[in-house]
N, C-alpha and C positions, 0 to 999 in steps of 0.2 A: 567516493565519499557518500555514506548512507545518514540519512536524516530521518529520524523517527521523533513522532510526536504522538502523545496519548493525553486524551484531554475528556472527563466527563463533562459534556456540555449543559447537564440540568434542564435539558429540552428548550434551551433558550436557541433564538434565532442567531446565527453567526454574526461577529462583530464586523465592522466594515472594512477593515483592513487586518491582514494576517501576515504580512510581509514581515515584521519581527519575529512573529512565530516561525516562519521558515526560513529566515535569516539570510534572506536572498542577496546581501549585499557582501556576505561572508566569501572568503577566499582560502584555499581553491573553492571552485564550485561544485555544489552537489551534483550527484550523480542519481542518485535513487532518493525518492520521499516517500515515505510510509506513514500515514495518519491513520491511527486507530481513535475513535471516537464512541463514546458510551452516554445513554440516555438522551439520544437524538430523538427530537418530537416524533413520536409514534404514536399518536391518537389514531383512531380507525379511519377517519377522513384524511388525514395528513400522511398516513403511510401509504394508503390506496393511490393517493395523488402523486406520491413520490415514485411509485412504481411505476405510473405512467412517463413521467418525466423526472429527470434527475432533482434530488433534493437541493435544497438551497445551500449545503454545505459541500457538494459536488461541485455545483454552480460556482460558487465563490473562489474553492481551489483550481477549478480549471481556469477561470478567468484572471487570476494572479498568476498562474504558473505556464499559461500557454505561451504568452509573449516573452518568456523567458526561455523559450525551446524545449519546455517539460510537455510531456504526452500522458493521458491517463490511460494506464494500461489495463487496469480492472478494477472493480470494487465488488465487495459482497456485503450484504446486510441482513440483518437477522432483527426485526423491531428496532430496537434504540442502539444496538450495535452496529457500528459503520467500521470497514476497512477499506482505505483507497491507496492506491500504488500508481506513482508516477514516476517517469525515468526521461532522462536527456534521450533525444531522439537517435543518436548516434549508438545508445545502447540496445534500443529496442529489438533489432533484429536478432540479439542473443539472449532474449529473455524467451525462454520456450517451455513447453509442456507445463502450462499455466492451469491450476485448478484450485478452486476454493470451496470452502465448505462451511456449515455452521452446528453448533449444538447447544440445545438448550439444556440447562442444568435443573430444569423442573421435570424430572423424567423419572422412570422406574427406578427405586432406591434411593433417591432424593426428594420424594414428596414432602418431606418432613419441612423442607425449605420453601415450598409453594407460596405461602404467605408473604414471605419474604423476597423470593425473586418477582412475583408478579408477571411471570413471563419475559422479565427484561433481563436477565441474568443468563450467563454461559459463555461461548466462544465463538468467536468467527476467524477464519485463517485462509491465507491466499499461500501457495507454494509455486515454486519455478526453478528452473534452471537457469543461471545466470552464468553466461561464458561456461558452460558446462559443469558447473557447481549447484548442488540441490540445496535451495534456501527455503524456509517456511516462516512466516510471519503470523503470529497467535495474539488475537486482540482478546481480552477476558474482561468481563465484569463478575466478581464473584461474591458472594453472601455479604451482607452489611454487619455492623454491630460488633462491639468488643469481645462478646463471649463466643463468636462463630469462628473462631480460627481454624479448629479441626475441621468443621464443614468447609471450609474454604480449601482447605487441602483435599478433600473429598472431593470438591467441584473441580478442582484442577485435574485430578486423576482420572475423574470420569470422562473429561472432555478430552484429554490424551488417548484415553482407550476407545473413544466412540468416534474420532475423527479418522476416516480412513479417506484414501487417495486412490485413484485407478492408474497406480504406477508401480511396475513388476520391483523397483530397486528402493522404493521410498514410499510404501503403502501406510505409515503413520507418521505422524508429526516428528517424534524422536528419531527416525529413521534419517532424517535430513543431516547434511553436513553441518550447517547452522541454523538454530531456531533462534528467532526473536521473541521472546514473551513479555507483553505488555498489557496494561489496562489500568482499571481502577480494580486493583485487587483486593481493597477495602482492609489491608491488615493496619491494625492499630497499633498505638504506644500504651502498652499495660501499665499498670501499677502506680505510675506517678501523678501526683496530684496537678490540679491546673495551675496554681502558683508557680510550681516548679518547672512544668512544661512551659507556660509562655516566658518566665524569666529567661530559662535556657535559650529559647528561639530569641528573645529580643537581645540578648547578649551575643548571639552568633556561636553561643556554644552547643551545636547541633550533637557533638560525639557523646554529650551526656545522656542523651537519648537514645543511642543506639544499641544498647544492651537490652533495652525494654521493647524494641520493636518487635512487632509479632512474627514478621517474615524472617528477620534476622535469626529470633529464637528458634523457628521452624527450620531453618537450613541446618541447625547443628543436630537436629533430630531426624530429617526426612532425608533418606540417600537420593531422591530423584531431586530435590532443590538444590543437592550438594553438587549437582553437575551444572549448575546455572551460575553464573557470575553477574554480578553487578557493581558499578561504580559508587563510590562512596556517596553518603547521604549530605552532601555539603550546601544543602539550599533548604529553606523554609518549608516544614511540612505543606503539602496543598491542598488539606482539608480540614476544618470548613471555614468559609469566608463569608462574611457580608457581601452580598453581589455588590457590583461596582465599587469595590473598597480594597484596602490590602489589611482590614481589620479582621482578625479571628471572629466567629460567631458570637454576636451580643444577644441572642434571641434567650428566651427564658430559659430553653433547653441547656445552653451554654456548652455544645460539644466541643470534647477535647480535639486539639489538633492533632493529625495522624498524617504519616506519610501513605496514604491510601493509594497513590498513583506512582507505578513503578514500570520500569524499564530494564528487563535482564536479557542474557543471551548464552546459549550453550552450543558449544563445540562439540561435534559428535566424539564421543571417547574411542580412542584406538582399540581395534578389536583384539579380544584375547586369542592365545593359540587354539582354543577349543573352538571359537567362534570361525577363526580363520579354516578350520577344518569343514565346518557345518555351512559356511556360504555357499551359495550356487550363482553368485553373479560377480561381475567385476567392479561393482561400485565401491565395496568395502575397500579393495585393494587401491582404487583410485583416490578413495579418502585420505589412506595412509602416505600414499606416494607424491599426491598433489595437495596438501593441507590448505586451508585458509587461517590467515592470522587475523584477529579481531582485535582492534585497539581502539578503545572509546578516549575520544577527542574532548568531549563534553557532556556533562549530566546535570541537568538544572532546569528550574521552572522559570517561567515568565509571571511575574505577578502582576504586570501591566493589564492582563485582560480579566474583566471583571463581569461578564456576562452570566458565570456559573459559580456556585460555591465553592467549585474547585479550580485550582489553577492548572495550566497546561505544563506538562512534563516534557522536555526537550533532550533528545540523547543525539550525538553525533559520532559515526564510527567509521575508521580507516580500514576498508577490508583489502589486505594484501592477499592477493591468489595468483597463480599460474593460468593464463588462459586456455584452457582445455579445447575450447571451440573459437574459430577467429573467422571462418568462411560462412558468408551468409548462403542461406538455402538457395536462394534466388538473384540473379541479377536482372536489373531493368534498365532497358537502353532509350534514349530519347535522342531523337536526330531530327534537323529540321526547324524551322520557324512554325511556334504555334501562336495560333490566334482563332477567335472564333469566327473568322471568315472563311476557313477551309478546316476539311476534315484533319484529325491529325492521327499519325501513326507512331507505334511504339513496339518494342519487342523484349520478351522475356524467356529466360532461360535457367531452367531447373537445374543447379550445380549438385545437390546432393540428395539422397534419398530421404523423402519424408512423406509423411501421409496426404498427399495433395487430393484435392478432390475438384471435381466439376463444377462445385458451389463456391470456389475461391474466386475470388475478385480483385481487380487493381483500381485503386481509386485514386483519382486526383486532388491534391492535398495543397491548400494555400499554407504558406510558410507562416506558423503561429497557429496552428490547428489543435485543436483540444483533446481529440480521442480519435480512435479508428472510424467512428462513425459520423465524424466531423468533415466529410469530403465534399468537393463541389460537384463532382460527377464521378461515375465508376462505369467500368467494363467487366463483364463476366471473363474468365479466363478460357480456355479451349474448351469448347460446349459439348464436345462429342465421346472425347475420352482424356484421361488424365494425360499430360505431357510426358514424354520420355527424358530422361537425364540427357543433359547436353544437347537437347533438341531447342532449336532457336523458333519461337512462336510469334508470330505476327500479330498485333492486335489493332484495331482502327476504333476511334471516338468521334462520332459523330459533330460535325461543326456546330450544330443546335443544341447540344449537349455541353459544348464548352462554356467557360465563364466568360461573361462580359468584362468583368473586372481584371485589369491587368494588374502584374504582380508576379512575385516569385513562387513557384511550386515544385513539388515533388510528386511522383507516383509512387505508390505503396501498395504491397502485394499482400493481401488479408487472406491468411490461411482460416478457413472454416473449422478445420479440425483441431488446429492448435489454437484458435480464438485470439489470433494476435497478428499484428503486421510483423511479417518477418523478412521484409525486404523493403528498400526506397532506392530510388534512381539518385543521380545526381541533381542539384536543383537547377532549375533552369526556368526561362522567363514565357509568360504568355502574355502577347502584345494586346492593346485595346481594339474592340474590332471598328473596323472603319466605317464610321456612319455619317450620312450627311449632315453638313454642319447645321446647327440648330435642332437636330433630331437626338441630340445625346440626352438620355433620361436623367432625370433629377436624382434617382437612385439607382444603383446598380448592385444586384445581387446582396441587399442591404447595406450598401455604403453610400454615402453621399459623393455626389460628382467631385 
């Protein structure tokens, strides 16, 4: 199950609780969370501060999802645009070849939009292999205002053209088997007057507005858009609201409501015979032989959130696919009793060829950890040379570096080249250090006794 959120947060700080936004009580449980934000606070001082330590949105999402067993895989930010990926731990070893990039639309050929964009418009994307299938997620913030529909298309095509990945079989966004495109795309509802708009919305007659929705109109004209699918717009237009209310704009400008915030997807079309003759890799053949079915289960907005003049959009998908990859790259084995009273020993074995490095490391993670960097301690892998396939390598961790706090832990192998954790050990326990009675610290590893 895939859960996608897009939200123009209007430079606001996060709300206190995002559980309903993430629908954490829904069944079946979500496997992947992808959150795309626009207009995250990016004043110079704040932006630099966020580069040094995680921004407030990342912190809130990690604090919310980590106790539920979700790990932050990666994030990419370009000023106010932010894209974050979380996944259940069980899937993380099968998310590989992660790459991210970004594109500003204030660039050559689009300087006429400079005043509108103010450096905050463009697209950020993350691509990766999921059980051997190539997926790409693209979060965009396009040009605003009613009369700029064509410029929005220019920006989208510019982003697709400029975003490159260092992957031989998927060098561009549209080369991926499935692309999810979302964000504040800024398409408006044309022609209708304010009274008709609000009357249709208040009566739940959203279908009366569909034929004047600019994105729907553009899909009939633009071949590239015709490859993208979108669920029906059976929810209120998500812009523009008075903050902390469910009332559309009451300011003097009286902005017209619009479905500016959208989530679409594209399944790579089957190759033509000519393309079959020209392709030099097996990826296209695999695409045809092992297709992915994408079924949208939900497409809605959550009007309860009021920190922004936009309401967040939520879409959930069921991805039906054959697992092309089912074997982890590495196995990690833990034996014996672990405590901070004695050095610990474990073993790892490389099972499949991958671009391992002497800079790879193995971290000790307490269950409920937030990301790859949220380890209690770590040890470098074999430091003189890269381990050979099937070679059993012994690693020791000094007792002085083991956590004092007892609990359930796992070991995780971090690949520097792949920029992710590629394997986990089974869960095991680390017991509390035996201390003289009365000498137990009041606070251990940041936790109260």
